[in-house]
C-alpha positions as MATLAB code, in Angstrom:
seq = 'XXXXXXXXXXXXXXXXXXXXXXXXXXXXXXXXXXXXXXXXXXXXXXXXXXXXXXXXXXXXXXXXXXXXXX';
ca = [
       0.000    0.000    0.000;
       1.165    3.513   -0.722;
       1.663    6.144    1.918;
      -0.076    9.458    2.408;
       2.760   11.446    0.824;
       2.660    9.416   -2.392;
      -1.123    9.645   -2.672;
      -0.980   13.391   -2.145;
       1.661   13.781   -4.858;
      -0.434   11.768   -7.325;
      -3.534   13.824   -6.539;
      -1.638   17.099   -6.926;
      -0.243   15.970  -10.293;
      -3.733   15.064  -11.492;
      -5.224   18.340  -10.293;
      -2.468   20.393  -11.930;
      -2.971   18.587  -15.242;
      -6.746   18.947  -15.056;
      -6.549   22.682  -14.351;
      -4.256   23.077  -17.370;
      -6.689   21.147  -19.559;
      -4.196   18.329  -20.133;
      -5.273   14.692  -19.996;
      -1.765   13.210  -19.861;
      -0.011   12.858  -16.502;
       3.542   11.664  -15.863;
       4.942   10.637  -12.488;
       7.403    8.014  -11.267;
       8.449    7.389  -14.877;
       4.918    6.378  -15.882;
       2.593    8.104  -18.334;
      -1.177    7.890  -18.039;
      -3.554    9.296  -20.648;
      -7.149    9.842  -19.551;
      -9.841    9.553  -22.229;
     -12.225   12.093  -20.723;
     -12.367   14.722  -18.011;
     -14.876   12.517  -16.188;
     -12.365    9.687  -16.045;
      -9.780   12.059  -14.591;
     -12.320   13.393  -12.070;
     -13.077    9.821  -10.978;
      -9.352    9.164  -10.442;
      -9.029   12.344   -8.378;
     -12.083   11.370   -6.323;
     -10.623    7.927   -5.663;
      -7.334    9.439   -4.494;
      -9.156   11.901   -2.235;
     -11.122    9.060   -0.623;
      -7.916    7.101   -0.021;
      -6.220   10.168    1.464;
      -9.220   10.800    3.734;
      -9.159    7.196    4.963;
      -5.487    7.516    5.957;
      -5.840   10.900    7.642;
      -7.179   11.705   11.087;
     -10.712   10.535   11.733;
     -13.452   13.126   11.888;
     -15.646   13.431   14.943;
     -19.154   12.581   13.815;
     -21.069   12.998   17.091;
     -20.727   15.785   19.647;
     -22.688   15.554   22.877;
     -23.283   18.637   25.012;
     -24.580   18.448   28.544;
     -25.537   21.393   30.703;
     -27.369   22.170   33.907;
     -28.832   25.211   35.609;
     -26.384   24.882   38.465;
     -29.133   24.323   41.033;
];
């Protein structure tokens, strides 16, 4: 499995290419050509999900308790 740094680099390379309007991305000596922007968006979404799963977990429930002090 790849680490967080590698996933982040791949995502950044994809985002930079997408913003430039380029569908070809090169990293680690490999070249990938995406057929459509939707295919590239799906790859970016997959990388973002993987990055989120490796990062710190979000708090989904917050409980607040109070009293009148009586």
